C-alpha positions as CSV (number, residue, x, y, z in Angstrom):
1,M,10.8,-6.2,-29.3
2,Y,10.6,-7.2,-25.6
3,L,13.2,-7.6,-22.8
4,L,12.7,-9.2,-19.5
5,F,15.2,-8.6,-16.7
6,C,14.9,-10.7,-13.3
7,S,15.7,-10.6,-9.8
8,A,18.4,-8.6,-8.0
9,G,21.8,-10.1,-8.0
10,E,21.0,-12.7,-10.7
11,R,23.4,-13.2,-13.5
12,V,21.5,-13.0,-16.7
13,E,22.6,-12.8,-20.3
14,H,20.1,-11.2,-22.9
15,E,20.8,-11.0,-26.5
16,Y,18.7,-9.2,-28.8
17,N,18.8,-7.3,-32.2
18,L,18.4,-3.6,-32.5
19,G,19.0,-2.9,-36.1
20,H,22.3,-4.4,-36.9
21,V,23.7,-4.2,-33.3
22,M,23.7,-7.5,-31.0
23,M,23.4,-6.3,-27.3
24,L,24.6,-8.4,-24.5
25,L,23.6,-7.1,-21.0
26,L,25.1,-8.8,-18.0
27,E,24.3,-8.9,-14.2
28,S,20.8,-7.3,-14.1
29,S,20.2,-5.7,-10.7
30,A,16.5,-4.8,-11.4
31,S,14.6,-5.1,-8.1
32,S,11.8,-7.2,-10.0
33,C,10.7,-8.6,-13.2
34,H,9.6,-6.0,-15.8
35,R,8.8,-6.2,-19.4
36,F,9.3,-3.2,-21.4
37,Q,9.2,-2.4,-25.2
38,S,12.5,-1.3,-26.8
39,T,12.8,0.6,-30.1
40,S,16.4,1.8,-30.4
41,V,19.7,1.8,-28.3
42,H,19.0,5.1,-26.9
43,G,15.3,4.5,-26.2
44,L,16.2,1.0,-24.5
45,A,13.4,0.6,-21.9
46,V,15.1,-1.5,-19.1
47,R,15.1,-1.1,-15.2
48,N,18.2,-0.4,-13.0
49,V,20.6,-2.6,-14.9
50,S,24.3,-2.6,-13.6
51,P,27.3,-2.4,-15.9
52,A,26.5,-3.4,-19.4
53,E,28.4,-3.5,-22.7
54,I,27.0,-3.2,-26.2
55,R,28.6,-5.6,-28.6
56,T,28.6,-6.8,-32.1
57,E,29.7,-10.2,-33.1
58,N,33.2,-8.6,-33.8
59,G,33.6,-7.0,-30.4
60,V,32.5,-4.3,-28.1
61,L,30.7,-1.4,-29.7
62,G,30.1,0.8,-26.5
63,R,30.0,0.7,-22.8
64,R,27.2,2.4,-20.7
65,T,28.8,5.2,-18.7
66,E,26.1,6.1,-16.2
67,R,22.9,5.0,-14.7
68,L,20.0,4.5,-16.8
69,T,17.5,7.4,-16.8
70,E,14.0,6.5,-16.6
71,Y,11.1,8.6,-17.3
72,F,7.2,8.4,-17.8
73,E,5.8,9.1,-21.3
74,I,2.1,10.2,-21.0
75,L,-0.4,10.7,-23.9
76,G,-2.9,12.9,-22.2
77,G,-6.7,13.3,-22.9
78,N,-7.9,9.9,-22.0
79,R,-10.7,9.1,-19.5
80,L,-10.0,6.6,-17.0
81,S,-12.4,3.7,-15.8
82,G,-12.5,0.7,-13.8
83,H,-11.2,-0.5,-10.3
84,V,-7.8,0.2,-8.6
85,S,-6.5,-1.9,-5.9
86,I,-4.9,0.3,-3.0
87,S,-1.7,-0.9,-1.5
88,G,-0.7,-0.7,2.1
89,A,0.2,2.4,3.6
90,K,3.9,3.4,2.9
91,N,4.4,5.5,6.0
92,S,2.7,3.0,8.2
93,A,4.7,0.1,6.9
94,L,7.9,2.0,7.4
95,A,7.0,2.9,11.0
96,V,5.7,-0.9,11.9
97,L,9.0,-2.4,10.3
98,A,11.1,0.1,12.6
99,G,8.8,-0.9,15.3
100,A,9.5,-4.5,14.8
101,L,12.9,-4.2,16.4
102,C,11.0,-3.7,19.7
103,S,9.9,-7.4,19.6
104,E,11.9,-10.3,20.6
105,Q,9.7,-12.8,18.7
106,E,8.9,-13.2,15.1
107,L,6.4,-11.0,13.3
108,N,4.1,-11.5,10.4
109,L,3.1,-8.2,8.6
110,Q,0.7,-8.0,5.9
111,M,0.0,-5.4,3.2
112,I,3.6,-4.2,3.0
113,P,4.1,-2.4,-0.3
114,D,7.0,-3.3,-2.6
115,L,8.8,0.1,-2.7
116,H,12.2,1.5,-3.0
117,D,11.7,3.1,0.8
118,I,10.5,-0.3,2.0
119,H,13.6,-2.1,0.5
120,S,15.7,0.5,2.3
121,M,14.2,0.1,5.5
122,V,14.6,-3.7,5.3
123,Q,18.4,-3.2,4.6
124,V,18.3,-0.9,8.0
125,L,16.9,-4.0,10.0
126,Q,19.2,-6.5,8.3
127,S,22.1,-4.2,9.1
128,V,21.3,-4.5,13.0
129,G,20.7,-8.4,12.8
130,A,17.1,-8.7,12.0
131,K,16.0,-11.5,9.5
132,V,13.5,-10.3,7.1
133,K,11.5,-12.5,4.4
134,R,8.9,-11.3,1.9
135,S,6.3,-13.3,0.1
136,G,4.2,-10.9,-2.0
137,A,2.8,-8.5,0.3
138,D,3.4,-10.6,3.3
139,V,6.6,-9.8,5.4
140,T,8.2,-11.9,8.3
141,V,10.5,-10.0,10.5
142,D,12.7,-11.9,13.1
143,A,14.6,-9.4,15.3
144,S,15.1,-11.8,18.2
145,E,18.9,-11.3,17.9
146,I,20.2,-7.7,17.5
147,S,23.8,-7.9,16.4
148,S,24.6,-4.4,16.0
149,L,23.3,-1.0,17.6
150,E,24.5,1.1,14.4
151,P,22.2,0.7,11.3
152,C,23.9,0.8,7.9
153,S,24.6,4.5,7.0
154,E,24.1,4.0,3.4
155,A,20.7,2.5,3.7
156,S,19.7,5.0,6.4
157,G,20.7,7.9,4.2
158,K,18.0,7.0,1.7
159,L,14.9,7.6,3.8
160,R,14.0,9.8,6.6
161,A,12.0,7.0,8.5
162,S,15.4,5.2,9.0
163,F,15.6,7.5,12.1
164,F,12.7,5.8,13.8
165,V,14.8,2.8,14.8
166,I,16.4,5.0,17.4
167,G,13.3,4.6,19.4
168,A,13.2,1.0,19.1
169,L,17.0,0.3,19.7
170,L,17.0,2.5,22.5
171,G,13.9,1.2,24.3
172,R,14.9,-2.4,23.9
173,K,18.8,-2.2,24.2
174,G,19.2,1.0,26.0
175,Q,21.6,2.3,23.3
176,A,21.6,3.3,19.8
177,V,24.0,5.1,17.2
178,V,21.9,6.2,14.2
179,P,22.8,8.2,11.1
180,L,20.9,11.4,10.4
181,P,18.2,10.6,8.0
182,G,17.5,11.2,4.3
183,G,14.3,11.4,2.2
184,C,12.9,14.0,0.1
185,D,14.1,17.3,0.2
186,I,10.8,19.3,1.0
187,G,12.5,21.8,3.5
188,A,13.5,21.5,7.0
189,R,12.3,18.5,9.0
190,P,14.5,18.7,12.1
191,I,15.1,16.0,14.6
192,D,15.2,18.2,17.6
193,L,11.9,17.0,19.0
194,H,13.0,13.4,18.8
195,V,16.3,14.4,20.6
196,R,14.4,16.4,23.2
197,G,11.8,13.8,23.8
198,L,14.2,11.1,24.2
199,R,16.1,13.1,26.6
200,A,12.7,13.5,28.8
201,L,12.8,9.8,28.9
202,G,16.2,9.5,30.5
203,A,18.5,9.2,27.6
204,Q,21.7,11.0,27.0
205,V,21.6,12.1,23.2
206,D,24.5,13.7,21.5
207,V,24.7,14.4,17.8
208,R,28.2,14.8,16.0
209,Q,29.7,13.9,12.8
210,G,26.5,13.0,11.0
211,K,25.3,10.5,13.7
212,V,23.2,10.5,16.9
213,Y,24.5,8.8,19.9
214,A,21.8,7.9,22.4
215,T,22.1,6.0,25.8
216,A,19.9,5.3,28.6
217,L,21.5,7.3,31.5
218,N,21.3,4.1,33.8
219,G,22.7,2.1,31.1
220,K,19.9,-0.3,30.6
221,R,16.4,1.0,30.2
222,L,14.8,4.4,29.6
223,T,12.4,5.9,32.3
224,G,8.8,7.2,31.8
225,G,8.4,10.9,31.7
226,R,6.3,13.6,30.5
227,F,7.1,15.5,27.1
228,H,5.1,18.1,25.0
229,L,5.8,18.3,21.4
230,D,5.8,21.8,20.2
231,F,4.6,20.7,16.8
232,P,2.5,17.4,16.2
233,S,5.4,15.8,14.4
234,V,4.5,12.3,13.1
235,G,8.0,11.1,13.2
236,A,8.8,12.4,16.8
237,T,5.5,10.9,17.9
238,E,6.4,7.4,16.6
239,T,9.8,7.5,17.8
240,L,8.9,8.3,21.3
241,M,5.9,5.8,21.3
242,M,8.3,3.1,20.4
243,A,10.9,4.1,23.0
244,A,8.3,4.6,25.7
245,A,6.7,1.2,25.2
246,L,9.7,-0.5,26.7
247,A,10.7,2.1,29.3
248,D,10.2,1.7,33.1
249,G,7.1,3.4,34.2
250,E,4.4,5.7,32.5
251,T,5.2,8.0,29.8
252,V,2.8,10.9,28.8
253,L,3.1,12.6,25.4
254,S,1.1,15.6,24.7
255,N,0.2,17.5,21.4
256,V,1.0,14.3,19.7
257,A,0.3,13.7,16.0
258,R,-3.1,12.0,15.2
259,E,-2.5,10.7,11.6
260,P,-3.9,7.3,10.9
261,E,-0.3,6.0,10.5
262,V,0.6,6.9,14.0
263,I,-2.6,5.1,15.4
264,D,-1.6,2.1,13.1
265,L,1.7,2.0,14.8
266,A,0.1,2.2,18.2
267,Q,-2.2,-0.6,17.4
268,F,0.5,-3.0,16.0
269,L,2.6,-2.2,19.2
270,I,-0.5,-2.9,21.4
271,S,-0.9,-6.3,19.3
272,C,2.7,-7.1,20.5
273,G,1.7,-6.4,24.1
274,A,2.6,-2.6,24.5
275,K,0.1,-0.6,26.9
276,I,-0.9,2.6,25.1
277,V,-4.1,4.5,25.7
278,G,-5.5,7.8,24.1
279,L,-5.3,6.6,20.4
280,G,-6.6,9.4,18.0
281,T,-6.3,12.1,20.9
282,S,-3.6,14.6,21.3
283,T,-2.3,12.9,24.4
284,L,-1.0,9.5,24.8
285,A,-0.3,7.6,28.0
286,I,2.2,4.8,27.6
287,Q,2.7,2.2,30.4
288,G,6.3,0.5,29.7
289,V,6.4,-3.3,29.7
290,E,9.3,-5.6,30.0
291,K,9.3,-7.0,26.5
292,L,7.0,-7.2,23.3
293,H,5.8,-10.6,21.8
294,G,5.2,-11.7,18.1
295,T,2.1,-10.9,16.5
296,D,0.2,-11.2,13.0
297,Y,-0.7,-7.7,11.8
298,R,-2.1,-6.0,8.7
299,I,-1.3,-2.4,8.1
300,I,-3.9,0.0,6.9
301,P,-4.3,1.0,3.2
302,D,-2.5,4.0,1.8
303,R,-4.7,7.1,2.2
304,I,-2.1,9.2,0.1
305,E,-2.4,6.7,-2.7
306,T,-6.1,6.5,-2.4
307,G,-6.3,10.4,-2.5
308,T,-4.1,10.4,-5.4
309,F,-6.4,8.3,-7.5
310,L,-9.3,10.0,-6.5
311,I,-7.7,13.4,-7.9
312,A,-6.5,11.4,-11.1
313,A,-10.1,10.5,-11.6
314,A,-11.3,14.3,-11.0
315,I,-8.5,15.6,-13.4
316,T,-9.5,13.4,-16.1
317,R,-13.3,13.7,-15.5
318,S,-13.6,10.0,-15.0
319,S,-15.3,7.5,-12.7
320,I,-13.4,4.9,-11.0
321,S,-13.6,2.8,-7.8
322,M,-11.1,1.9,-5.3
323,S,-10.4,-0.5,-2.4
324,P,-9.4,-1.2,0.2
325,A,-9.9,2.4,1.4
326,L,-10.9,3.9,4.7
327,P,-13.1,7.0,3.8
328,H,-12.7,8.4,7.4
329,H,-8.9,8.7,6.9
330,L,-9.7,11.1,3.9
331,A,-12.6,13.2,5.1
332,A,-10.9,16.6,4.6
333,V,-10.0,15.5,1.0
334,T,-13.3,14.0,-0.1
335,E,-14.9,17.1,1.3
336,K,-12.9,19.3,-1.1
337,L,-13.7,17.1,-4.1
338,Q,-17.2,17.3,-3.5
339,Q,-17.1,21.0,-2.9
340,I,-15.7,21.3,-6.5
341,G,-18.3,19.2,-7.9
342,C,-17.2,15.6,-7.9
343,K,-19.6,12.9,-6.6
344,I,-18.1,10.3,-4.1
345,Q,-20.0,7.4,-2.8
346,Q,-19.0,4.7,-0.4
347,P,-20.2,1.3,-1.9
348,S,-18.8,-0.6,1.2
349,S,-17.1,0.0,4.4
350,D,-13.7,-0.2,2.7
351,S,-14.1,1.2,-0.9
352,L,-14.9,4.5,-2.7
353,L,-16.5,5.4,-6.0
354,I,-15.7,8.8,-7.5
355,S,-17.7,10.4,-10.6
356,P,-17.3,13.8,-12.1
357,G,-19.9,16.5,-11.9
358,R,-21.1,18.5,-15.0
359,G,-18.4,21.1,-14.2
360,L,-15.6,21.3,-11.6
361,S,-14.9,24.8,-10.1
362,S,-12.1,25.9,-7.9
363,T,-12.0,25.9,-4.1
364,S,-9.1,26.9,-1.6
365,V,-7.1,24.6,0.5
366,T,-5.0,25.1,3.7
367,T,-2.8,22.1,4.6
368,S,-2.5,21.0,8.3
369,P,-1.8,17.9,10.5
370,H,-4.4,15.3,10.5
371,P,-7.5,15.6,10.4
372,G,-6.8,18.5,8.2
373,F,-5.8,18.6,4.5
374,P,-2.8,16.4,4.1
375,T,0.3,18.2,2.8
376,D,1.2,14.9,0.9
377,L,-1.7,15.7,-1.3
378,Q,-1.3,19.4,-1.8
379,P,0.6,19.1,-4.9
380,Q,-1.8,16.8,-6.6
381,F,-4.7,19.1,-5.6
382,M,-3.0,22.2,-6.9
383,T,-2.7,20.5,-10.2
384,L,-6.2,19.6,-10.3
385,M,-7.3,23.1,-9.7
386,T,-5.4,24.3,-12.8
387,T,-8.0,22.4,-14.8
388,C,-11.1,23.8,-13.0
389,T,-12.8,27.1,-13.5
390,G,-12.2,30.1,-11.2
391,R,-9.2,30.9,-8.9
392,S,-8.1,29.0,-5.8
393,V,-5.6,29.8,-3.0
394,I,-3.4,27.1,-1.7
395,E,-1.5,27.6,1.5
396,E,1.1,25.1,2.6
397,T,1.4,25.2,6.5
398,V,3.4,21.8,7.1
399,F,6.6,22.0,4.9
400,E,8.1,25.2,3.7
401,G,9.5,23.5,0.6
402,R,6.5,22.0,-0.9
403,M,6.0,24.5,-3.6
404,R,8.9,23.3,-5.7
405,H,6.5,21.5,-8.2
406,V,5.1,24.9,-9.2
407,E,7.9,25.7,-11.7
408,Q,7.3,22.3,-13.4
409,L,3.6,23.1,-13.6
410,R,4.2,26.4,-15.3
411,K,6.3,24.4,-17.7
412,L,3.1,22.5,-18.7
413,G,1.1,25.7,-19.1
414,A,-0.2,26.2,-15.5
415,K,-0.7,29.8,-14.3
416,V,0.4,29.8,-10.7
417,M,1.7,32.7,-8.6
418,V,3.5,32.0,-5.3
419,N,4.5,34.2,-2.4
420,K,6.5,32.2,0.0
421,S,3.9,29.3,1.3
422,V,0.9,30.8,-0.5
423,A,0.0,30.0,-4.1
424,V,-2.8,31.6,-6.3
425,V,-3.7,29.1,-9.0
426,Y,-5.7,30.2,-12.0
427,G,-8.1,27.6,-13.5
428,R,-8.4,26.9,-17.2
429,D,-10.7,29.9,-17.7
430,Q,-8.2,32.2,-16.3
431,G,-5.1,31.2,-18.2
432,S,-4.0,27.6,-17.3
433,H,-3.9,25.4,-20.3
434,L,-1.9,22.1,-19.8
435,R,0.3,21.0,-22.7
436,G,2.6,18.2,-22.7
437,V,6.4,18.9,-22.4
438,P,9.4,17.4,-20.6
439,V,9.3,18.1,-16.7
440,T,11.2,16.7,-13.9
441,A,9.9,15.5,-10.6
442,T,11.7,17.0,-7.5
443,D,10.1,14.8,-4.8
444,L,7.7,12.0,-4.4
445,R,4.4,13.9,-4.2
446,A,5.6,16.6,-6.9
447,G,6.2,13.7,-9.1
448,A,2.7,12.2,-8.7
449,A,1.2,15.6,-9.4
450,L,3.3,15.9,-12.8
451,V,2.0,12.5,-13.7
452,L,-1.6,13.7,-13.0
453,A,-0.8,16.8,-14.9
454,G,0.3,14.7,-17.8
455,L,-2.9,12.8,-17.8
456,A,-5.0,15.8,-18.4
457,A,-2.5,17.8,-20.6
458,D,-2.8,17.8,-24.4
459,G,-0.1,16.1,-26.3
460,T,2.6,13.9,-24.7
461,T,4.4,14.5,-21.3
462,H,7.7,13.2,-20.4
463,V,8.2,13.1,-16.4
464,E,11.7,12.6,-15.6
465,G,13.1,12.0,-11.8
466,I,10.5,9.1,-11.4
467,S,12.8,7.3,-8.9
468,H,11.1,9.8,-6.4
469,I,7.7,8.3,-7.5
470,D,9.0,4.6,-7.1
471,R,9.7,5.5,-3.5
472,G,6.3,5.7,-2.6
473,Y,3.9,4.4,-5.2
474,E,3.6,0.8,-5.7
475,L,3.2,-0.1,-9.5
476,F,1.9,3.5,-10.1
477,D,2.1,3.5,-14.0
478,H,0.9,-0.3,-14.1
479,K,-2.2,0.7,-12.0
480,L,-3.0,3.8,-14.4
481,R,-2.8,1.6,-17.3
482,L,-5.1,-0.7,-16.0
483,L,-7.6,2.4,-15.7
484,G,-6.9,3.2,-19.4
485,A,-4.3,5.7,-18.9
486,R,-1.7,5.9,-21.9
487,I,1.6,5.8,-19.7
488,E,4.7,4.0,-20.3
489,R,7.9,3.6,-18.4
490,R,11.0,4.4,-20.7
491,A,14.6,4.7,-20.3
492,T,17.7,6.0,-21.9
493,L,21.0,4.0,-22.1
494,P,23.9,6.3,-22.4
495,V,26.9,4.7,-24.0
496,E,30.3,5.8,-24.9
497,L,31.2,4.7,-28.6
498,M,34.5,2.9,-29.0
499,T,36.5,2.0,-32.0
500,L,36.3,-1.5,-33.1
């Protein structure tokens, strides 16, 4: 039996027979239409449904008492084949959407992925008065009228990128009150660089009661200045770039992040009329302008999604192609995959083809800011190493909390030893043997790593906590199924039985 739940806020009634029980679900809050298979009351596969009742023809049988718990059910051991379409970069889209508040005219953005984090950022923009419309992967933003300088706390608390709007609002309006950010719990990611950088541009910034209060000292506009980042933080670089684009005079930022997403934001701002030079280097010079105009802009493909699918092919010893993909964004990753024995080709300027070699051997990795090996692919690569021969050393230098997936990998049979930020990973010839068991995603990239482990494991793996994965991968399970993976989205529907 199949159920279909429709768009957010729409009142729907679905009747269906499970054994002798007639179910009536009201007011679906699913974010989009999804079709799932259902086999029993407690195995009912639906998506984010709001309060519901289970009824017979004679009355209410039970009432759901908590949110649905979704999980992935993965049958491992299957090879993948075919082509996967890569979505727009989540981290670029979030920054560009925040940057849309810098412009006083309508913006047309292409390749914006449909993700939970994007939905939250849209809510942040709407809470300050921006009008946002979506049609497929195209999003139109009209922030010509800013009605509030304080974004919604609830939406802001869902993702770290919500804090970026402080740069846009402060640059354009000279004031902002922004809640402290949310997002994945992968260690300390302080906002001190943001705060110190904004102060260097002439802002008075105070942090109190969970909010950041920022005001241009002259009451109107920031002033250009010089600021050196102690660490090349992506978020701080993006926040300061937006603020400086509308400041009086020139701003020079040194030791900035060089990630492709930072360059993408800069190119977006330039297309709106900003004056920024030094893209791709460690120093940016930004000449402030009076205002920014509208533009049509297409964001870059998601290099982390691309890397995840490259590793999915390697861990299942499969050949797949993918596009759009920009190989120069993933040079550190493709180099490591080639080191272990994978064959990687570039059929065109925006596509990649990966094929497995005869045998894959382990290699060691140290994460670092771009152009180094990305921390967002470390959990996935560690998982791959458990299926190779030999022993590898994985050192995490970016986020101190990015080893939390190790405990879950051990449940699956991985042999991994961790000492602070360094993990020693033993391959399949040295004690690692992945077998399907229930595991739980603790964050976005850890969740992706567990899915990849399930693809390679013997038997069936249940990955819970997949709301983390939905934050950053568009249609992840759907894309894997198109490649031949046996992965299904399931859900349990807790109910409290009642006497009729």
